[in-house]
N, C-alpha and C positions, 0 to 999 in steps of 0.2 A: 195082138194085145188082148189080155183077158178083160172080161167085163168089169172086174173089180178094179183093175188098174185104170180103165177108162173112167169109171165113176170117181175114183180118187183124184184123177187129174182134173176132171170137170168140177168137182167140189172145191179143189184148191184154187182154181182159176176164178171162181165166183165168190170165194171167201172174202169178207170185208177186211180192210187193212187194220193194222193195230190201232191207228189213230181213230178209225171209225168205231172200233170196238171199245176204245178207252178215251172218249172225248175229253174227259177232265183229268188227264194224266198230268202229274206235277213233275217239274224239272228242278233239280237241286242247283245250288250256286255253281258247282264245278261244271255241270252240264250247260248251264246258261252261259257261263264265261267262255266255254269252248266254242259255243255258237257265235259269240260276239268277238271272236279273235283275240281273247285275252284282255278285254277292257277291265279296268279296275273296279272293285266293288264300290269305291267312293264315287266314281264317275256314274255308274249305273244308279246308285242311290240318289244322286243329285238329279238325274234325268227322271227317275220315278216320281219324286216329289214335285218336280216341275211339270209333270203330266206328259213327258216326252217318251216314256217307256212304261210298259205294263207294270202294275203294282204287284208286289210280292204278297203272298198269303202266309199267315202264321200256321204252321202245322204241328208245332210242339213248343215246349218252353224255350228251346234254343235252336229251333229249326224253322226255316222258311222255304217256300217253293214258289215257282211261277207256273201258271197254267201253260202247257205246251202250245195249245191253239192260239193263245194270245201272243206268245213269242213268235210263233210261225207267222201270224198275221202282221206283226210289227216288221219282221224281216222281209216279208213280201212287199209291204208298203215302202220300206227302205229301198228295196230293189227297184220298185216302180217310180221312185222319186216323190212319193206322196207322204212320207214320214219325215220328221226332223232327222237330219243326218248327224251322227255323233261328232263329226269334225266341225259342224256348225254350232255345236252346243257349247263349246269352250269359248268364252268371251275374252278376246285379246284386243 
């Protein structure tokens, strides 16, 4: 293996991840909805305003986004059982 290939492999193994390089990456509604297994926008909005889901940020006159790290944290809390579960949010 040439020294150039070895250096390239070593550099790529040590390179920071995309999330580390872009900590304030925004997700669009379709991206968030895909992560949430298709939950409706009204359900997410209700949970946002009740404090059970990360708040959206306005990024244009008709465009909003969510910080990826906040969605990731919420999903991790959901996985660990420390966040409000979407099925428990609907009052029946």
